[in-house]
C-alpha positions as CSV (number, residue, x, y, z in Angstrom):
1,M,0.0,0.0,0.0
2,Y,1.1,3.5,-0.8
3,V,-0.4,6.2,1.5
4,V,-0.3,10.0,1.0
5,R,-2.0,12.5,3.2
6,M,-3.4,14.9,0.6
7,E,-4.9,17.5,3.0
8,S,-5.0,18.3,6.7
9,N,-7.6,21.0,7.5
10,R,-8.5,22.7,10.8
11,I,-12.2,23.3,11.2
12,D,-13.6,25.6,14.0
13,G,-10.2,25.5,15.9
14,R,-11.1,22.2,17.6
15,R,-11.6,19.9,14.6
16,Q,-9.2,18.5,12.1
17,E,-9.9,16.7,8.8
18,D,-7.1,14.5,7.4
19,V,-7.7,13.3,3.8
20,Y,-5.6,10.3,2.6
21,K,-5.2,8.7,-0.8
22,I,-4.5,5.0,-0.5
23,T,-3.1,3.1,-3.5
24,N,-2.7,-0.6,-3.9
25,N,0.8,-0.7,-5.3
26,S,1.2,-4.5,-5.0
27,S,0.5,-7.2,-7.5
28,S,-2.2,-8.7,-5.1
29,I,-5.8,-7.8,-4.9
30,M,-6.9,-6.4,-1.5
31,D,-10.3,-7.6,-0.6
32,T,-13.2,-7.0,1.8
33,H,-12.3,-3.7,3.5
34,L,-9.5,-1.6,5.0
35,L,-9.1,-0.6,8.6
36,M,-7.4,2.7,9.2
37,V,-6.1,2.8,12.8
38,A,-5.0,6.0,14.4
39,Q,-2.4,4.8,16.9
40,G,-1.0,6.9,19.7
41,L,-3.8,9.5,19.7
42,S,-4.0,11.6,22.9
43,D,-6.9,10.7,25.2
44,Q,-8.0,14.3,24.8
45,I,-8.7,13.8,21.1
46,R,-11.5,11.8,19.6
47,M,-11.9,10.4,16.1
48,E,-15.4,11.6,15.2
49,N,-16.0,9.2,12.4
50,A,-14.5,6.1,14.1
51,S,-16.1,2.8,13.3
52,G,-14.8,1.3,16.6
53,I,-11.9,1.0,19.0
54,T,-9.2,-1.6,18.8
55,S,-8.4,-4.0,21.6
56,T,-5.4,-1.7,22.5
57,G,-7.7,1.4,22.7
58,D,-6.9,3.0,19.4
59,P,-9.8,4.3,17.2
60,Y,-10.2,3.0,13.7
61,L,-12.2,3.7,10.6
62,R,-13.6,0.8,8.6
63,E,-13.3,1.8,4.9
64,F,-15.4,-0.5,2.6
65,L,-13.7,-1.0,-0.7
66,P,-15.6,-0.3,-4.0
67,D,-17.1,-3.6,-5.2
68,G,-15.3,-5.3,-2.2
69,V,-11.8,-5.1,-3.8
70,L,-8.9,-2.8,-4.5
71,L,-7.1,-4.0,-7.6
72,P,-3.4,-3.4,-8.2
73,G,-3.0,0.2,-9.2
74,Q,-6.4,1.3,-7.9
75,S,-6.8,4.1,-5.2
76,I,-9.4,5.2,-2.8
77,V,-9.7,8.5,-0.8
78,A,-10.6,8.3,2.9
79,T,-11.1,11.0,5.5
80,L,-10.4,10.9,9.2
81,L,-12.1,13.5,11.4
82,F,-10.8,14.4,14.8
83,K,-12.0,16.7,17.6
84,R,-9.8,18.1,20.3
85,H,-11.2,18.6,23.8
86,G,-10.2,21.3,26.3
87,H,-6.5,22.2,26.1
88,A,-5.6,19.1,24.0
89,P,-2.3,18.9,22.2
90,P,-2.2,19.1,18.4
91,V,-3.6,16.1,16.7
92,S,-0.8,13.6,16.3
93,Y,-1.0,9.9,15.5
94,T,0.5,7.1,13.5
95,L,-1.7,5.7,10.7
96,V,-1.7,1.9,10.5
97,L,-3.6,0.1,7.7
98,L,-5.0,-3.4,8.3
99,S,-6.9,-5.5,5.8
100,G,-9.7,-7.9,6.7
101,Q,-12.8,-8.3,8.7
102,G,-13.6,-8.5,12.4
103,N,-12.5,-6.2,15.2
104,P,-8.8,-5.5,15.5
């Protein structure tokens, strides 16, 4: 996978929108869906569009792939939305991509 953050926009001073382009640069088909995990996020920051929380406490977005697959060379665009609470630090995290079903 090749991942590029295309945009990072602040909204109302407390929200941040990070837009990613994810390209399948392998020769294999990626199937089902993609899990975008925001690891290391401060507990004062919440991912507003999270699909769930991993067993280690990190929020993730479940991105369903078009027609259930991402063929070699194909790309998708996905957006993560964050909200800072109180005097939270700037939004900072490590993006981890996982493939598959179930709860991480």
